[in-house]
C-alpha positions in Angstrom: 0.0 0.1 0.0 1.5 3.6 -0.8 2.0 5.8 1.4 -0.7 8.2 2.7 -1.3 10.8 4.9 -4.7 13.1 5.7 -5.4 16.8 5.8 -8.5 18.5 7.0 -10.8 20.5 4.7 -11.5 23.9 6.4 -15.1 25.7 6.3 -13.0 27.6 3.8 -12.7 24.7 1.6 -9.3 24.5 1.7 -6.5 22.0 2.9 -2.7 21.6 3.6 -0.8 19.4 1.5 2.1 17.8 3.0 5.7 19.0 3.3 7.0 15.8 1.5 4.5 16.7 -1.4 4.7 19.8 -1.7 8.8 19.5 -2.4 7.7 16.1 -4.5 5.8 18.4 -7.0 7.8 21.5 -6.6 4.6 23.6 -5.2 6.3 26.7 -3.9 3.9 29.2 -1.4 1.6 31.8 -3.7 2.0 29.1 -6.9 -1.2 28.5 -8.6 -2.4 24.9 -8.6 -4.4 23.1 -11.4 -6.7 19.8 -10.7 -7.3 18.3 -13.7 -9.8 15.6 -13.0 -9.7 12.2 -15.3 -11.2 8.6 -15.4 -7.6 7.7 -13.4 -8.2 9.9 -10.5 -7.2 13.5 -9.6 -4.0 15.4 -10.4 -2.5 18.0 -9.3 -0.3 20.5 -11.8 1.2 24.2 -11.3 0.3 26.7 -13.6 4.6 26.5 -14.6 4.1 22.9 -15.4 1.1 23.2 -17.3 2.8 26.3 -19.9 6.6 23.8 -19.5 4.2 21.2 -20.9 2.5 23.0 -23.0 5.7 25.1 -24.5 6.1 23.9 -29.1 3.0 21.7 -28.8 1.4 23.9 -31.2 3.1 25.3 -34.6 2.9 29.3 -34.9 5.0 32.0 -36.6 4.3 33.7 -33.0 7.5 34.2 -30.7 7.6 32.7 -27.7 7.2 34.6 -24.9 6.8 32.9 -21.5 5.8 35.8 -19.3 2.8 36.5 -21.8 2.2 32.4 -21.6 2.0 32.1 -18.3 -0.5 35.0 -18.2 -2.3 34.1 -21.0 -2.5 30.6 -19.0 -3.3 32.0 -15.6 -6.7 34.3 -17.8 -7.6 31.4 -19.2 -8.1 29.5 -16.1 -9.4 32.1 -14.5 -12.4 32.0 -16.9 -12.7 28.2 -16.9 -13.3 28.8 -13.2 -15.2 31.1 -13.4 -18.3 29.6 -15.5 -17.8 26.1 -13.6 -18.9 28.3 -10.6 -22.5 30.0 -12.2 
């Protein structure tokens, strides 16, 4: 059986991610997290991980701009979150 740890959900919907998982996932304080649901379960990624994974996946003649890419991903996720809360 894999290692398991628990965390208590607050009334605000917040839970603490155990320190060993934060280190393993490279999550730093203040970093935005993405929760991806699939048939296999839920995957947690940081915005920066998602941007790195998607970098170069589309063919374009537009020059890569890391700052603009991070901003665009953040805006897209915020819009998706607003739609799911309606």
